[in-house]
Phi, psi and omega in degrees: 000132174300316184289339166297313176306320187287327180286322178290324176302310184296316177301313178295327171302320180298316184289324181287328176298314180293321176296320175299315184301312179296323176295332178283341178271122189288140175250201174289343177264139170293132170222145179309319193295342179291340181264355187303324179284001178274120183254134183249140173287115178226105175067033177092355178235159174264127188232145168303144183301334189277357176265348186248343186210163169269133181241131176221168182266118176264327167204192191298326183237015183233137173248140179247125177257120168244101182293147174292327176239110184307332175302342184285342192305315186291322176296322180288322181296319179291330180283330176287323175297317188289330184291352178044065175270354183077032181242156171262147188236127176243127179261130169228185188298332185268339179155224187231145170251126174262111180251122168284113190288167179296146179271134180278167178288326177298319177294321178295320183292323174302318181290319173299316173302321181292320184290318183297321183294314177305313180299312174298325176292328167292328176293325176292328178299314182297308183293337175284321177292312170313308176306315182287319174300320181296308174299334172291322182291321174299306183305317180298320182291315180299320183284343177096005178281340183237142161280175181286329180290314178302322177301307180299321179297306177303317183292328175299315180290324175301305181307318180297312189291324181293328178294310185298319187285326172292324171302308181296317177302321185295319190288323180300309182296321183297319177296318177293331178290314173295327179293326179291316189284344182276000000 
């Protein structure tokens, strides 16, 4: 069934979205993915930082940015400052160092709350997809394309997929929460 394929794809997209959102939430470790949202003004266009420089981990709380064009150092520095990530930026002849401060317990609580909100956004997306396919199944039954038994079987499959996706989302959240509280 085509609508089931679309539904499964939407559930997968919700899970992928949550994974990406969690990757952008900073924990105690510095990770290059934390800078994915930073856009740098480069030759008249805004580009992701990883397209104008190499981003690597120097130590647990420091990222090293090596621009491919040394003239980009100033624009990368201003983009990092404008992104308001709560980091300090040090410039040297080879590039930039992005230093992440230790997380305070207050900041950890804020990040956990943010992660919980992202989880809820993903759940809302899953519920919306479920409601949409349920309406489509009802419409197909009224149009005579599905029997009542086929509709109930399809509804059971839909609910099973929703439950599996919610379990995956909960696992992602639990892992992020553990990461944030350590």
